[in-house]
N, C-alpha and C positions, 0 to 999 in steps of 0.2 A: 491171606493177608499176613505179612511178616510182622515180627515184633516191632520193627521200626515204623510200620504204617499205622496211621491213625484213622479214626472215623472220618476226619475231614478229607483224607486222601482218597477214600473209597469213592467210586463213581456214584453219582446221585441217582436214585431211582425215583422217577417222576410218575405220579399217577396220571392216567389219561384224563384229559379235560373234556367234559361233554360239550358238544357244539350247541350253542343256543338255537341254531337253525334245526339241528337234528332233534333236539327236545321238542321244538315247536311242531315239526313234521310228525313226530310220534303222537303228540297230542291231537293233531288234526286227523290222523288215521284212526285214533281211538274214538273221536267224535263222530266219525262216519262209519264205524264198524258195523252197526246194525242196519243202517239205511243210507246207502250211498257209497262213496269211495273218495280216496285221496291218494294221488300218485304224482310222480314227476312227469313232466312233459319236456323231454330233452334235458339240457344241462341247466337252463335258467328259468324254467317255468314249472308250475304245479297246477293240477286241476283238482278242485274241491267240489264235490257234489253231494248235496243233501236232498234225498228223495222223500218229499213229504206230501205232495199233492199234485193236482193236474194243472196248476198254474206255475210257470217256470220263470224265474228271474235269472238272467245271465249277466254277470258282472265281470269287470276287469279291474284288478287292483295291483298295487305294488307291494312287494314283500316288506319294504320299509314302513309303509303306512299300516299294514296289518300288524306287524310286530310292535308298533308304537301304540296300538289301540288296547285299552283294557280288555283282558280276555284273549287278546291276540287272534281275533277272528275277523274275517272280512266284514266290512261295513254293511254290505248288502245282506249278509246273513241275518243280522239283527232285524232288518226290515222284513225279510222273507219269513223268518221264523214266527214273527208276531202275527203274520197273516195266514200261516199254514201253507205257504208256498214252497215249492221245491226251489233249489238254488244251485246254479253252476257258476263257479268263479274260477277264472284263469288268473293266477298270481305270478307276477314277473319279478325276477331278481335283478333290479336295475332298470335303466332306461332302454329296454329292448325294443319297445314299441311293438312287441309281439310279432316282429318280423323274423320268424324262425321257421324253417321247414318242419320242425317237430310240432309246432302249433298248427301249421297248415294240415299236417297229417292227422292231428287230433280232431280237427273239425271235419276233415274228410271222413274220418271214421264215424263221427256222429251222423253224417249224412247217409253213409252206407248202412248203418244200423237203424235208420229212420228214427233216431232218438227224439228229435223235436216233434215228431208226429204223435208221440204219446201224450202231448200236453194240449189242453184246450186254449190256453193263452200263453204267449211267450213275449218277454220284454228283454231287449239287450240294453244294458246301461253301463255308462262309464264316464269318467271326467278326465280331461287332458289327454294323456297317452291312452288311458282307458276309453275315453270318448272316441278317439280314432278307431280303436279296436272294436268297440261296440258297433260302429257303423260298418267297418270292413267285414267282420265275421257274421253279421246279420244275414248275409247272402245265403248262409247255410240253412236258414229257417224261413222259407218263404211265408209271407203273411204275418211275420212278427212285427211287434212295435219296437221302436228304438228311441231312447232318450240319451242324448250326448251333450255334456257340458264342456265348454272350451275345447271342442274337438279340432283336430287338424284334418284337412282333406288329404294332404300328402306333405311329406318333407323332402320330396325329390327336388334337388336344387335347380334342375332345369325348368321346373314349373313355379318354384317359389323362391326366387332369388331375393325377394324382398323380406323373407321371413328371418328375423333376427334372433328368434328363440331356438332352443333345441339344436344348437349348432353341431354337436357331436353326432346327432342322429342323421345328419346329411350323408354319413358314410354308409348308412343302411340302404337296402334295396327296397324301394317303394314302387318299383315298376313291374314286379312279377306278380304271382298269385295273391289275391286279396289285397292288392296294392293301393289303388286309388279309391278312397273311402266313398265319395259320392256315387260312383258307379256301382258299388257293392250294395247300395240301398234300393236298387231297382225292384227287388222283390218284397220290400217292406210294405206293410199295410199303411203305416205312418211313421215318419221319423221327425223328431223334434230336436232342433239344435238350439241350445241356449248359449249366448255369447255376450261379450261386452263390446259394443260397437265403438266405444270411445278409445279403444286400443286399435290403432290402424292395422297392425298385422293380424289381429284377431278378427277385425271386420273383413279383411281380405280373405282370410281362410273361410269364414262363414259364407261369404259371397259365392264360394265355389260349390256350396251345397244348394243347388237350385233345381227343383223339380216339383211337380204338382203335389207329390206325396210328402214333401219336406216342409215343415213349418219352422221358421226361424224366430226365436223369441229373444228379446233384448233385456239384459240386466246391466244397465249402465252403471259405471263406477264400481263394479265388483272386481274388475281386473281379471287376472289370469288364474284366479282361485275361487271360482264360483261355488264349488261344492262345499268348502268349509263355511262360507257365508250362508248358504241355504240351510246347512245343518244347524248353525247357530240360531237362525230364525225359525227353525223347526218346520221348514217348508219342503225339505227333500222328500220325506215320506209321502206327503200329499201329492207332490209332483209325480212320484213313481206310481202311486195309486192311479192317478188320472192317465198317465202314459200307458200303463198296463191295460186300462179300460178303453183306451183310444179316444178319450174325451179331453185331452190336453190341447186346448185351443188358445188363441190370443185372448179371447174374452175370459175364459176360465183362469188363465194365467194372470191376467191383470188384477183379478180379485185377490189372488194369493200374493202377488207382488207388492200390494199395498203395505205388507208387513215391513218393508224396508224403511217406512217412515218412523219406525222405532228402533232401527238398527244403527247403533252409534258409529261404527266405522264408515258406513255409507253417509251418514249425516255430516261427519267430520270432513269427509272428502268433498261433499258439496260446498261446505263453508270454505274450505281451503281453496277450491277452484274459483269461487266467487271473489275471494280476497286477492288471489293472484291476478285475476282479470281486472281488478279495480272496480268491481261492480258493487259499490257500497249499498245501493238500494236493495240489491238482491241478497246481500249479506243480512240486512235488517229483516227482510221477509223470511229468510230461513230461520234466523234466531227467534223471531216471534212465533213462527209455526211450531218450532221444537219446544220452546219454553211453555207454550200454551197447552201442550199435550204431555210433556215429560218433565221429570226432575232432572235438569241438565245445567249444573252450575257453570260450566264452561261457556255454554251458549248464553246464559243469563248475563254473565260478566261481559261477554263480547257485545251483547245488545246494549248494555249500559254505556259502554265506551262509544259505540257507534251512534247512539242517539244523544249523547251528551253534547257533542259538537263535532263538526267535520274534522277539526284539527286534531282532536284527541283520538279519533278513530284510527 
């Protein structure tokens, strides 16, 4: 540096900035160091495995949802750990729909190693994109149980031109290996598909899952985000327990599903739909049911307006 140069003229030296993803990956490797593994699967996926028992929960989650969660662990890991289960999670960076040859190869390797044969019970679980993957990759574990929320059968545009969601995924290949999810369920002991039939495209996707070993369950008015609603109602752990045991039926689900009667977003949707349809009598019935069971000022106020006179309603 010459006498004329100042500190401001000198090139800046920038310390390397740690990547949040790299820090997270290091923490995941540390968490599985003693029992399990964590490693990348191709460029956009990771495999997390916690080896804890002879019951295995296989889940599919997005990196975004994992990083947003307290502790930055997969959702299913909390459920598995509380039960002493082993847990295998495939984590996707973005909307990959797990349509990646590296993911195919990962599951091929599990088959070659007879990995799933080490477990007495196996459940594949996922929601949305993960629900599709849970169905598609269950083929690798014959006799497994499957629980899929809001799953897609395929996003191949030649088969689902009516599908208005997930438009970017239409560029992906859903016709090669592990492609058409309903066909991949042929080896499952039981597959349970939970969907909202009030969404036309959702109902049409669910209708593609038809076989004696597939049970379709309806969660009306929960829309395209069934998982967070079931979590809020604290129903998801019970559903996973029943699905793992192979006892999740229409009758057992109906008992659990009664919890929606205390779920505010569901009740507000019911009221809004009745109002939009001009069904005043139905609105009154909903408001009376809710206010008789819950502290619900909005419903009480609406009931007062509805019963005061038809004009003020």
